[in-house]
Short mmCIF file of the C-alpha atoms (twelve columns), coordinates in Angstrom:
data_MODEL
# 
_entry.id   MODEL 
# 
loop_
_atom_site.group_PDB 
_atom_site.id 
_atom_site.type_symbol 
_atom_site.label_atom_id 
_atom_site.label_alt_id 
_atom_site.label_comp_id 
_atom_site.label_asym_id 
_atom_site.label_seq_id 
_atom_site.Cartn_x 
_atom_site.Cartn_y 
_atom_site.Cartn_z 
_atom_site.pdbx_PDB_model_num 
ATOM 1   C CA . MET A 1   -70.503 -26.707 -83.643 1 
ATOM 2   C CA . ASN A 2   -73.732 -25.317 -82.273 1 
ATOM 3   C CA . GLU A 3   -72.921 -23.930 -78.811 1 
ATOM 4   C CA . ALA A 4   -76.508 -23.806 -77.527 1 
ATOM 5   C CA . LYS A 5   -76.761 -25.959 -74.421 1 
ATOM 6   C CA . LYS A 6   -78.798 -29.111 -74.740 1 
ATOM 7   C CA . ARG A 7   -77.785 -30.379 -71.292 1 
ATOM 8   C CA . THR A 8   -76.385 -28.869 -68.099 1 
ATOM 9   C CA . ILE A 9   -73.666 -30.510 -66.029 1 
ATOM 10  C CA . ILE A 10  -73.634 -29.867 -62.286 1 
ATOM 11  C CA . PHE A 11  -71.369 -31.004 -59.463 1 
ATOM 12  C CA . TYR A 12  -72.925 -32.782 -56.500 1 
ATOM 13  C CA . GLN A 13  -71.162 -32.003 -53.228 1 
ATOM 14  C CA . ASP A 14  -67.376 -32.212 -53.687 1 
ATOM 15  C CA . TYR A 15  -66.931 -35.752 -55.036 1 
ATOM 16  C CA . PHE A 16  -66.008 -34.659 -58.541 1 
ATOM 17  C CA . SER A 17  -64.233 -31.404 -57.630 1 
ATOM 18  C CA . ASN A 18  -61.851 -33.258 -55.269 1 
ATOM 19  C CA . PHE A 19  -60.848 -35.496 -58.193 1 
ATOM 20  C CA . TYR A 20  -60.663 -32.607 -60.675 1 
ATOM 21  C CA . LEU A 21  -58.443 -30.390 -58.524 1 
ATOM 22  C CA . LYS A 22  -55.787 -33.135 -58.287 1 
ATOM 23  C CA . GLN A 23  -55.354 -33.367 -62.078 1 
ATOM 24  C CA . ARG A 24  -52.670 -31.780 -64.267 1 
ATOM 25  C CA . GLN A 25  -53.763 -28.684 -66.220 1 
ATOM 26  C CA . LYS A 26  -53.861 -30.584 -69.553 1 
ATOM 27  C CA . VAL A 27  -56.215 -33.142 -68.004 1 
ATOM 28  C CA . LYS A 28  -58.433 -30.398 -66.546 1 
ATOM 29  C CA . ASP A 29  -58.584 -28.719 -69.968 1 
ATOM 30  C CA . LYS A 30  -59.559 -31.990 -71.667 1 
ATOM 31  C CA . ILE A 31  -62.245 -32.678 -69.032 1 
ATOM 32  C CA . LEU A 32  -63.774 -29.226 -69.608 1 
ATOM 33  C CA . TRP A 33  -63.552 -29.679 -73.400 1 
ATOM 34  C CA . THR A 34  -65.398 -33.013 -73.059 1 
ATOM 35  C CA . PHE A 35  -68.059 -31.384 -70.848 1 
ATOM 36  C CA . ARG A 36  -68.682 -28.792 -73.594 1 
ATOM 37  C CA . ILE A 37  -69.295 -31.577 -76.134 1 
ATOM 38  C CA . ILE A 38  -71.705 -33.305 -73.762 1 
ATOM 39  C CA . GLU A 39  -73.575 -30.085 -73.026 1 
ATOM 40  C CA . THR A 40  -73.853 -28.839 -76.610 1 
ATOM 41  C CA . GLN A 41  -74.101 -31.822 -79.002 1 
ATOM 42  C CA . GLU A 42  -77.519 -33.182 -79.916 1 
ATOM 43  C CA . LYS A 43  -76.131 -36.723 -80.077 1 
ATOM 44  C CA . ILE A 44  -73.104 -37.312 -77.856 1 
ATOM 45  C CA . PRO A 45  -70.489 -39.616 -79.430 1 
ATOM 46  C CA . SER A 46  -70.136 -42.830 -77.398 1 
ATOM 47  C CA . GLU A 47  -66.384 -42.288 -77.195 1 
ATOM 48  C CA . TYR A 48  -67.184 -39.487 -74.707 1 
ATOM 49  C CA . PHE A 49  -70.371 -40.641 -72.985 1 
ATOM 50  C CA . LYS A 50  -71.695 -44.138 -72.398 1 
ATOM 51  C CA . PHE A 51  -74.431 -45.846 -70.396 1 
ATOM 52  C CA . ILE A 52  -73.121 -48.404 -67.914 1 
ATOM 53  C CA . GLU A 53  -75.010 -51.695 -68.138 1 
ATOM 54  C CA . ASN A 54  -76.598 -52.996 -64.907 1 
ATOM 55  C CA . SER A 55  -75.708 -49.839 -62.985 1 
ATOM 56  C CA . GLU A 56  -79.026 -48.314 -61.889 1 
ATOM 57  C CA . GLY A 57  -78.893 -45.443 -64.385 1 
ATOM 58  C CA . LEU A 58  -75.209 -44.510 -64.341 1 
ATOM 59  C CA . PHE A 59  -73.307 -43.124 -67.293 1 
ATOM 60  C CA . GLU A 60  -69.592 -42.602 -67.679 1 
ATOM 61  C CA . ILE A 61  -67.918 -39.579 -69.192 1 
ATOM 62  C CA . ARG A 62  -64.795 -40.774 -70.969 1 
ATOM 63  C CA . VAL A 63  -61.709 -38.577 -71.113 1 
ATOM 64  C CA . ILE A 64  -58.405 -39.514 -72.730 1 
ATOM 65  C CA . GLN A 65  -55.379 -37.250 -72.352 1 
ATOM 66  C CA . GLY A 66  -52.235 -38.677 -73.935 1 
ATOM 67  C CA . ASN A 67  -51.867 -42.210 -72.568 1 
ATOM 68  C CA . ASP A 68  -54.032 -41.490 -69.528 1 
ATOM 69  C CA . ILE A 69  -57.665 -42.587 -69.388 1 
ATOM 70  C CA . PHE A 70  -60.139 -41.031 -66.970 1 
ATOM 71  C CA . ARG A 71  -63.747 -41.869 -66.177 1 
ATOM 72  C CA . ILE A 72  -66.297 -39.635 -64.496 1 
ATOM 73  C CA . PHE A 73  -69.529 -41.250 -63.379 1 
ATOM 74  C CA . CYS A 74  -72.734 -39.278 -63.670 1 
ATOM 75  C CA . PHE A 75  -76.498 -39.646 -63.889 1 
ATOM 76  C CA . PHE A 76  -79.459 -37.688 -65.178 1 
ATOM 77  C CA . ASP A 77  -81.919 -35.697 -63.116 1 
ATOM 78  C CA . LYS A 78  -84.973 -33.827 -64.392 1 
ATOM 79  C CA . GLY A 79  -84.407 -34.565 -68.063 1 
ATOM 80  C CA . ASN A 80  -81.321 -32.721 -69.268 1 
ATOM 81  C CA . LEU A 81  -79.515 -32.162 -65.984 1 
ATOM 82  C CA . ILE A 82  -76.382 -34.287 -65.653 1 
ATOM 83  C CA . VAL A 83  -75.149 -34.740 -62.087 1 
ATOM 84  C CA . LEU A 84  -71.466 -35.610 -61.666 1 
ATOM 85  C CA . ALA A 85  -70.533 -38.242 -59.111 1 
ATOM 86  C CA . ASN A 86  -66.969 -39.562 -58.735 1 
ATOM 87  C CA . GLY A 87  -64.054 -39.548 -61.144 1 
ATOM 88  C CA . PHE A 88  -60.966 -41.744 -61.313 1 
ATOM 89  C CA . GLN A 89  -58.023 -42.610 -63.502 1 
ATOM 90  C CA . LYS A 90  -58.523 -45.905 -65.287 1 
ATOM 91  C CA . LYS A 91  -55.526 -48.198 -65.013 1 
ATOM 92  C CA . SER A 92  -56.918 -51.443 -66.466 1 
ATOM 93  C CA . GLN A 93  -59.419 -52.592 -69.096 1 
ATOM 94  C CA . LYS A 94  -62.132 -53.258 -66.558 1 
ATOM 95  C CA . THR A 95  -63.733 -50.457 -64.563 1 
ATOM 96  C CA . PRO A 96  -63.232 -51.231 -60.853 1 
ATOM 97  C CA . ARG A 97  -66.486 -52.349 -59.218 1 
ATOM 98  C CA . THR A 98  -65.590 -50.224 -56.167 1 
ATOM 99  C CA . GLU A 99  -65.792 -47.071 -58.336 1 
ATOM 100 C CA . ILE A 100 -69.180 -48.098 -59.752 1 
ATOM 101 C CA . ASP A 101 -70.452 -48.878 -56.243 1 
ATOM 102 C CA . LYS A 102 -69.227 -45.486 -55.029 1 
ATOM 103 C CA . ALA A 103 -71.105 -43.762 -57.874 1 
ATOM 104 C CA . ILE A 104 -74.293 -45.707 -57.087 1 
ATOM 105 C CA . ALA A 105 -74.003 -44.666 -53.426 1 
ATOM 106 C CA . ILE A 106 -73.542 -40.991 -54.447 1 
ATOM 107 C CA . LYS A 107 -76.580 -41.232 -56.746 1 
ATOM 108 C CA . LYS A 108 -78.683 -42.648 -53.879 1 
ATOM 109 C CA . LEU A 109 -77.525 -39.833 -51.569 1 
ATOM 110 C CA . TYR A 110 -78.515 -37.289 -54.198 1 
ATOM 111 C CA . GLU A 111 -81.933 -38.873 -54.797 1 
ATOM 112 C CA . ASN A 112 -82.658 -39.021 -51.058 1 
ATOM 113 C CA . GLU A 113 -82.098 -35.269 -50.674 1 
ATOM 114 C CA . ASP A 114 -85.248 -34.411 -52.646 1 
# 
């Protein structure tokens, strides 16, 4: 695996870090492992990173640890900069609209700071 960074992931305020700090160590390790794939792979496998239809430019980072499924919403800024929004544990097939709406609101906050 080529370790040269193709993208950079940043945290915006403490939305993601609040979620991250509450996770078990194995989940934290898997999240960081997934971030490395996203930052270093030329083409990110869709099992780890996917565009969300009708979401105003949101993507979801997909993390599976054992039977637990986690999603971290993010968006691009200035080309290869990935800005993390909120994360949550997925408990059903469908992503809760409230989580998508929260990510859209975070993205708008971020864009209005420029």
